[in-house]
C-alpha positions as CSV (number, residue, x, y, z in Angstrom):
1,M,25.3,5.6,-2.9
2,L,21.9,7.3,-2.3
3,S,22.4,7.9,1.4
4,F,25.3,10.2,0.5
5,F,23.3,12.3,-1.9
6,S,23.2,16.0,-1.1
7,R,19.8,17.6,-0.6
8,E,20.3,19.5,-3.9
9,D,21.0,16.4,-5.9
10,A,18.0,14.6,-4.4
11,L,15.8,17.6,-5.1
12,F,17.0,17.8,-8.6
13,C,16.2,14.1,-9.2
14,I,12.7,14.5,-7.8
15,E,11.9,17.7,-9.7
16,K,12.8,16.2,-13.1
17,L,10.1,13.4,-12.7
18,P,7.0,13.9,-14.9
19,K,4.1,15.4,-13.0
20,A,0.5,16.6,-13.3
21,T,-0.8,19.8,-11.8
22,L,-3.9,20.1,-9.7
23,D,-6.3,22.5,-8.1
24,K,-6.6,22.1,-4.3
25,S,-10.3,21.3,-4.8
26,A,-9.3,18.2,-6.9
27,I,-8.0,16.3,-3.8
28,S,-10.3,14.9,-1.1
29,F,-9.1,13.1,2.1
30,Y,-11.2,10.4,3.8
31,N,-10.3,9.6,7.4
32,S,-12.1,6.3,8.0
33,P,-12.9,3.0,6.3
34,K,-16.6,3.9,6.6
35,H,-16.1,7.2,4.7
36,Y,-13.9,5.4,2.1
37,S,-16.6,2.7,1.6
38,E,-19.3,5.4,1.1
39,E,-17.1,7.1,-1.5
40,L,-16.3,3.8,-3.3
41,F,-20.0,3.0,-3.8
42,K,-20.7,6.6,-4.8
43,Q,-18.0,6.5,-7.5
44,I,-19.2,3.1,-8.8
45,A,-22.8,4.5,-9.1
46,Q,-21.7,7.6,-10.9
47,A,-19.3,6.1,-13.4
48,K,-20.3,6.4,-17.0
49,T,-17.4,5.3,-19.2
50,R,-14.8,3.2,-17.2
51,I,-14.0,1.5,-13.9
52,Y,-10.5,0.1,-13.5
53,L,-9.9,-1.3,-10.0
54,V,-6.6,-2.8,-8.9
55,A,-6.0,-4.4,-5.5
56,L,-4.1,-7.2,-3.9
57,Y,-7.4,-9.1,-3.5
58,F,-11.1,-8.9,-3.9
59,E,-12.6,-11.1,-1.2
60,N,-15.6,-13.4,-1.4
61,D,-17.4,-12.1,1.7
62,E,-20.3,-9.8,2.5
63,A,-18.5,-6.5,1.5
64,G,-17.0,-8.1,-1.6
65,Q,-20.5,-9.3,-2.7
66,K,-21.9,-5.8,-2.0
67,V,-19.2,-4.2,-4.3
68,I,-19.9,-6.9,-7.0
69,D,-23.6,-6.1,-6.8
70,A,-22.9,-2.3,-7.2
71,L,-20.6,-2.9,-10.2
72,Y,-23.2,-5.0,-12.0
73,Q,-25.9,-2.5,-11.2
74,A,-23.6,0.2,-12.7
75,K,-23.1,-1.9,-15.8
76,K,-26.9,-2.4,-16.1
77,N,-27.5,1.3,-15.8
78,Q,-24.6,2.2,-18.2
79,P,-24.2,-0.7,-20.7
80,Q,-21.2,1.0,-22.4
81,L,-19.4,1.1,-19.0
82,E,-16.0,-0.7,-19.1
83,V,-15.4,-2.6,-15.9
84,K,-12.0,-4.3,-15.3
85,I,-10.8,-5.7,-12.0
86,F,-7.1,-6.7,-11.4
87,V,-5.9,-8.7,-8.4
88,D,-2.9,-10.9,-7.6
89,W,-3.0,-14.2,-9.5
90,H,-1.7,-16.3,-6.7
91,R,-3.7,-14.7,-3.8
92,A,-7.0,-15.1,-5.7
93,Q,-6.5,-18.9,-5.9
94,R,-6.0,-19.6,-2.2
95,G,-7.9,-19.0,1.0
96,R,-6.8,-16.8,3.8
97,I,-3.7,-17.8,5.6
98,G,-4.6,-20.5,8.2
99,E,-8.0,-21.1,6.8
100,S,-9.1,-24.0,4.6
101,E,-11.5,-22.9,1.9
102,T,-12.7,-25.0,-1.0
103,L,-14.2,-22.1,-2.9
104,T,-11.4,-19.6,-3.8
105,N,-12.0,-16.0,-4.8
106,A,-11.2,-17.0,-8.4
107,D,-13.9,-19.7,-8.3
108,W,-16.3,-17.1,-7.0
109,Y,-15.5,-14.7,-9.9
110,S,-16.2,-17.5,-12.4
111,K,-19.5,-18.3,-10.8
112,I,-20.5,-14.7,-10.9
113,R,-19.6,-14.4,-14.5
114,D,-21.6,-17.4,-15.4
115,K,-24.6,-16.1,-13.5
116,M,-24.5,-12.5,-14.8
117,T,-23.8,-13.2,-18.5
118,P,-24.3,-11.3,-20.8
119,L,-23.2,-8.4,-18.6
120,N,-19.4,-8.3,-18.9
121,I,-17.2,-7.5,-15.9
122,E,-13.7,-8.7,-16.4
123,F,-11.5,-10.2,-13.6
124,Y,-7.8,-10.5,-14.3
125,G,-5.0,-12.2,-12.3
126,V,-1.6,-10.6,-12.4
127,P,1.4,-12.8,-11.4
128,I,4.4,-10.8,-10.3
129,N,6.4,-13.9,-9.8
130,T,6.1,-17.7,-10.1
131,R,5.3,-18.0,-6.4
132,E,3.4,-15.7,-4.1
133,A,6.2,-15.7,-1.6
134,L,8.5,-14.2,-4.2
135,G,6.3,-11.3,-5.2
136,V,2.7,-10.1,-5.5
137,L,0.6,-7.4,-7.1
138,H,0.9,-4.6,-4.5
139,F,-0.1,-2.0,-7.1
140,K,-3.1,0.1,-5.8
141,G,-5.8,2.4,-7.1
142,A,-9.1,2.6,-8.8
143,V,-10.2,4.8,-11.8
144,F,-13.8,5.9,-12.1
145,D,-14.1,7.9,-15.4
146,D,-11.6,10.7,-14.6
147,N,-11.2,10.2,-10.9
148,I,-8.7,8.1,-9.0
149,L,-9.6,6.6,-5.6
150,F,-6.3,5.7,-4.0
151,T,-5.9,3.5,-0.9
152,G,-3.7,0.7,0.3
153,A,-6.9,-1.2,1.2
154,S,-8.1,-4.3,-0.6
155,I,-11.8,-5.3,-0.9
156,N,-13.2,-7.2,2.1
157,N,-15.2,-6.8,5.3
158,V,-12.6,-5.3,7.5
159,Y,-11.2,-2.9,4.9
160,L,-14.7,-1.5,4.2
161,H,-15.7,-1.8,7.9
162,H,-18.7,-3.7,6.8
163,L,-19.2,-5.6,10.1
164,D,-17.9,-4.8,13.6
165,K,-14.1,-4.7,12.9
166,Y,-12.1,-2.5,10.6
167,R,-8.6,-2.3,9.2
168,F,-7.3,1.3,9.2
169,D,-5.7,2.7,6.0
170,R,-5.4,6.0,4.1
171,Y,-7.9,7.1,1.5
172,H,-7.7,9.9,-1.2
173,L,-9.8,10.9,-4.2
174,I,-8.0,12.8,-6.9
175,K,-10.0,14.3,-9.8
176,S,-7.7,14.5,-12.8
177,K,-8.2,13.2,-16.3
178,N,-4.4,13.4,-16.9
179,L,-3.6,11.2,-13.9
180,S,-6.5,8.8,-14.6
181,D,-5.5,8.4,-18.2
182,S,-1.9,7.6,-17.1
183,F,-3.2,4.9,-14.7
184,V,-5.4,3.3,-17.4
185,C,-2.6,3.6,-20.0
186,F,-0.2,1.7,-17.7
187,I,-2.7,-1.1,-17.3
188,E,-3.6,-1.3,-21.0
189,K,0.0,-1.1,-22.2
190,K,2.0,-2.9,-19.5
191,L,-0.4,-5.5,-18.1
192,L,-3.3,-6.5,-20.4
193,P,-1.2,-7.4,-23.5
194,E,1.0,-9.8,-21.5
195,I,0.4,-13.5,-21.9
196,A,1.0,-14.0,-18.2
197,V,-2.0,-11.8,-17.3
198,K,-4.9,-14.3,-17.3
199,R,-8.7,-14.1,-16.8
200,L,-9.6,-15.3,-13.3
201,D,-13.3,-15.5,-14.0
202,S,-12.8,-18.4,-16.4
203,L,-14.0,-21.9,-15.3
204,V,-10.8,-23.3,-16.7
205,R,-7.6,-21.6,-15.6
206,P,-4.1,-22.7,-16.4
207,K,-1.7,-23.9,-13.7
208,T,1.0,-21.4,-12.8
209,Q,3.6,-24.0,-13.8
210,E,2.3,-24.0,-17.4
211,F,3.3,-20.4,-18.1
212,K,6.3,-19.7,-15.8
213,K,8.3,-18.4,-18.7
214,S,5.7,-15.8,-19.5
215,I,5.6,-14.7,-15.8
216,K,9.3,-14.2,-15.7
217,Q,9.1,-12.1,-18.9
218,L,6.4,-10.0,-17.4
219,R,8.4,-9.4,-14.2
220,K,11.4,-8.4,-16.3
221,K,9.4,-5.9,-18.3
222,L,7.7,-4.4,-15.2
223,M,11.1,-3.7,-13.7
224,D,11.6,-1.0,-16.4
225,A,8.0,0.1,-16.6
226,A,6.9,3.7,-15.8
227,F,3.7,5.8,-16.0
228,E,3.2,8.1,-19.0
229,L,1.8,11.6,-18.5
230,E,0.6,13.8,-21.4
231,G,1.8,17.0,-19.7
232,E,-1.7,18.6,-19.6
233,T,-2.6,20.7,-16.7
234,D,-5.6,20.3,-14.4
235,S,-4.9,23.5,-12.4
236,D,-5.5,27.2,-12.6
237,A,-2.8,28.6,-14.9
238,S,-2.5,31.8,-12.8
239,I,-1.0,29.9,-9.9
240,I,2.8,30.1,-9.9
241,D,3.4,27.0,-7.8
242,P,0.3,24.7,-8.2
243,I,-0.1,21.4,-6.5
244,T,1.7,18.7,-8.4
245,V,1.3,14.9,-8.4
246,T,3.8,12.4,-9.7
247,P,2.7,8.8,-10.3
248,I,5.5,6.3,-9.6
249,V,5.9,2.6,-10.0
250,G,8.6,0.2,-9.0
251,L,9.6,-3.5,-9.0
252,G,12.9,-5.1,-7.9
253,N,15.9,-3.8,-6.1
254,K,17.2,-0.3,-6.9
255,N,13.9,0.6,-8.8
256,A,12.7,4.1,-9.5
257,F,10.2,4.1,-6.6
258,N,12.8,3.0,-4.0
259,K,15.1,5.8,-5.2
260,L,12.3,8.3,-5.0
261,I,11.6,7.3,-1.4
262,G,15.2,7.7,-0.4
263,Q,15.5,11.0,-2.2
264,L,12.3,12.3,-0.5
265,L,13.8,11.6,2.9
266,I,17.0,13.3,2.0
267,V,15.3,16.6,1.0
268,A,13.7,17.0,4.5
269,E,14.8,20.1,6.4
270,K,12.5,20.0,9.4
271,D,10.2,17.0,9.7
272,I,9.7,13.5,8.5
273,V,6.6,11.4,9.3
274,I,6.5,7.7,8.3
275,C,3.6,5.3,8.7
276,T,4.1,1.6,8.2
277,P,2.1,-1.4,9.6
278,Y,5.2,-3.7,9.8
279,F,8.4,-2.4,11.4
280,N,11.0,-3.9,9.1
281,L,12.7,-0.9,7.4
282,P,15.2,-1.5,4.5
283,T,18.7,-0.9,5.6
284,L,19.0,2.2,3.3
285,I,16.0,3.9,4.9
286,T,17.4,3.2,8.4
287,K,20.8,4.8,7.3
288,I,19.1,7.8,5.8
289,L,16.9,8.4,8.8
290,R,19.9,8.3,11.1
291,Q,21.7,10.7,8.8
292,M,18.8,13.1,9.0
293,L,18.4,12.8,12.8
294,K,22.1,13.8,13.1
295,K,21.3,16.9,11.1
296,G,18.5,17.8,13.5
297,V,15.6,16.8,11.4
298,K,12.7,15.5,13.5
299,V,11.4,12.0,12.6
300,K,8.1,10.6,13.7
301,I,7.3,6.9,13.0
302,V,3.8,5.6,13.4
303,I,3.5,1.8,13.6
304,G,0.7,-0.6,14.5
305,D,1.0,-2.1,18.0
306,K,1.7,-5.8,17.7
307,T,-1.9,-6.6,18.6
308,A,-3.1,-4.3,15.8
309,N,-1.1,-6.3,13.2
310,D,-3.2,-8.3,10.8
311,F,-1.1,-11.4,11.5
312,Y,-1.7,-11.2,15.3
313,I,-3.4,-14.2,16.8
314,P,-5.0,-13.6,20.3
315,E,-4.0,-16.1,23.0
316,T,-7.6,-17.3,23.1
317,E,-7.3,-18.7,19.6
318,P,-5.1,-21.7,18.3
319,F,-1.6,-20.5,17.6
320,R,0.0,-20.8,14.1
321,A,3.5,-20.0,13.1
322,I,2.4,-16.9,11.1
323,G,1.3,-15.4,14.4
324,G,4.9,-14.9,15.4
325,L,5.4,-12.1,12.9
326,P,4.0,-9.3,15.0
327,Y,6.5,-10.2,17.7
328,L,9.4,-10.3,15.3
329,Y,8.4,-6.8,14.1
330,E,8.2,-5.6,17.7
331,L,11.8,-6.9,18.3
332,N,12.9,-5.1,15.2
333,L,11.4,-1.9,16.6
334,K,13.0,-2.5,20.0
335,K,16.4,-2.9,18.4
336,F,15.9,0.3,16.3
337,M,14.9,2.3,19.3
338,K,17.8,1.0,21.4
339,S,20.3,2.1,18.8
340,N,18.6,5.5,18.4
341,Q,17.6,6.1,22.1
342,K,19.7,9.3,22.2
343,F,17.6,10.9,19.5
344,I,14.4,9.9,21.3
345,D,15.8,11.5,24.5
346,K,16.5,14.7,22.5
347,D,12.9,14.7,21.2
348,L,14.2,14.3,17.6
349,L,12.8,10.8,17.1
350,S,9.4,9.8,18.3
351,I,7.8,6.4,18.0
352,N,4.0,6.1,18.1
353,L,2.1,2.8,18.4
354,W,-1.5,2.6,17.0
355,K,-4.1,0.6,18.8
356,D,-7.9,0.7,18.8
357,G,-9.5,-2.3,20.4
358,D,-9.2,-5.4,18.3
359,N,-9.1,-3.4,15.0
360,T,-6.0,-3.6,12.8
361,Y,-3.6,-1.0,11.3
362,H,-2.6,-1.1,7.6
363,L,-1.5,2.5,7.1
364,K,1.5,3.6,5.0
365,G,2.9,6.9,3.8
366,V,5.5,9.6,4.1
367,W,5.1,13.3,4.9
368,I,8.0,15.8,4.5
369,D,8.2,19.4,5.8
370,E,4.5,20.1,5.1
371,E,5.4,20.3,1.4
372,W,5.6,16.7,0.2
373,M,3.2,13.8,0.8
374,L,3.6,10.3,-0.5
375,I,0.4,8.3,-0.9
376,T,1.1,4.6,-1.3
377,G,0.4,1.0,-0.4
378,N,4.2,0.4,0.0
379,N,5.0,-1.1,3.4
380,L,8.5,0.3,3.4
381,N,10.0,-3.1,4.1
382,P,12.5,-5.3,2.2
383,R,9.7,-7.2,0.6
384,A,8.3,-4.0,-1.0
385,W,11.8,-2.9,-1.8
386,R,12.7,-6.1,-3.8
387,L,9.8,-8.5,-4.5
388,D,6.4,-6.8,-5.0
389,L,5.1,-4.5,-7.7
390,E,4.5,-1.2,-5.8
391,N,3.2,2.2,-6.8
392,G,2.4,5.6,-5.3
393,L,1.5,9.2,-5.8
394,L,3.9,11.9,-4.7
395,I,2.1,15.2,-4.0
396,R,4.0,18.4,-3.7
397,D,2.3,21.4,-2.2
398,K,4.8,24.3,-2.1
399,E,2.1,26.9,-1.4
400,K,0.5,24.8,1.4
401,F,-2.9,24.8,-0.1
402,L,-3.6,21.4,1.5
403,I,-2.0,22.0,4.8
404,E,-5.3,22.0,6.8
405,K,-6.4,18.7,5.2
406,K,-2.9,17.1,5.8
407,H,-3.0,18.2,9.5
408,Q,-6.5,16.7,9.9
409,E,-5.3,13.4,8.3
410,L,-2.2,13.2,10.6
411,S,-4.2,14.2,13.7
412,N,-6.8,11.5,12.9
413,I,-4.0,8.9,12.5
414,L,-2.4,9.9,15.8
415,T,-5.7,9.8,17.7
416,N,-5.3,6.2,18.7
417,T,-1.6,6.1,19.2
418,T,0.7,6.1,22.3
419,Q,4.2,7.5,22.2
420,V,6.9,5.1,23.4
421,A,9.6,7.1,25.3
422,H,12.1,4.3,25.8
423,H,13.0,0.9,24.2
424,S,12.6,-0.8,27.6
425,N,8.9,0.1,27.5
426,L,8.4,-2.6,24.8
427,D,8.0,-6.2,25.7
428,T,11.0,-8.6,25.6
429,I,10.9,-12.2,24.5
430,D,10.5,-13.3,28.2
431,N,7.2,-11.5,28.3
432,Y,5.7,-13.2,25.2
433,P,3.2,-16.1,25.4
434,L,4.9,-19.5,25.8
435,K,4.3,-20.7,22.2
436,V,5.5,-17.4,20.7
437,K,8.6,-17.5,23.0
438,K,9.5,-21.0,21.8
439,L,9.0,-20.1,18.2
440,I,11.0,-16.8,18.3
441,R,13.9,-18.5,20.1
442,R,14.0,-21.3,17.6
443,V,13.9,-18.8,14.7
444,K,16.7,-16.8,16.2
445,R,18.8,-19.9,17.0
446,L,18.5,-21.0,13.4
447,R,19.0,-17.4,12.2
448,L,15.8,-17.6,10.2
449,D,14.7,-14.1,11.4
450,K,17.1,-12.6,8.8
451,I,15.5,-14.6,6.0
452,I,12.0,-13.8,7.3
453,N,12.7,-10.1,7.4
454,R,13.7,-10.2,3.7
455,I,10.5,-11.7,2.5
456,L,7.8,-10.6,5.0
């Protein structure tokens, strides 16, 4: 079992993974959605050969329209430019949860295509399972020529901070032909040839039921998929221990990405920092963290306050069942803190809650001993562990070339957080609004919380 791996075994497994090498100048950190948005438009405008953008969704709103306009302008300026957008098949064909929309994102794509012909920008839908609840495209990243812009963010107003509110994430630009080629190669070899991957910008789209078999075949193939690296170097050959980056992908229980996350936690000797928007850790991660705490490794977990959760519904708005999720996550956290209070008291475990007005928190990642950093859209929850297609970039910096940038990133993340010293400082069910209280008690009475925690 992974949790009983020795540090040496875990390190051996990580080190044998394929990796690209980088110069420190090849990695840029962006600390706000505004800065990310500026870089996104800059990369679009500068692209000359290829743009491959993958996100959970590409929203029909003001920010989405602005990105569309920029993509078409880039295509006009560079007619040879290849532009391909990949989003989740199911998500593109429904509105936001709790909102009734007649025009879906997919309908919007088809209208744009019809209007902008003969300019060709391709929108594809990738179904990871036959139903959205059973798995989505949570694969992240965008390639602009030989650069990768990596974030957990999708494309819409809050992610790009286009209006008054923002959703906080992580944002990195990596300049590497090797890495960019591996990303494009994965899409071209593992996604595009598959029958289940359909154009979303077509006026006539098949019903999911019509190609269920193809979807299941795609899911099965993706469970064994991996990135291919050519082994070329993008760093100064005189550096003995250059920065390395390993692209990783995973789908299904016990996949390579899950194993890597577990191994990464096990190699820690001093510090572990974890960011996740939804506190619902897989059992294996909880076991490993407890094991590391017993060894004296410091663990810091940064989570969004329940009011900073994107499912949170203010009491001034009509309540819907989905609004109970932030409270379930808080109860998960309270239970975790209660069982590990002795480590909090010893200053080994610290819990930080992020809150900045009515903005939301969507940030994920892992930092280990100032040497390892995992950039990912993986929420580190059972859904990511079992149902969704996830990916990430593991960066190793043995010589600490990036230490100042990493410290700045973490400091920026922690700016709007409050450390919780005791589990009793978190709300109990009795403190929740009446409708939430009734819902949570009903869910717990029927033991539905265990099922919910597995899929959300």
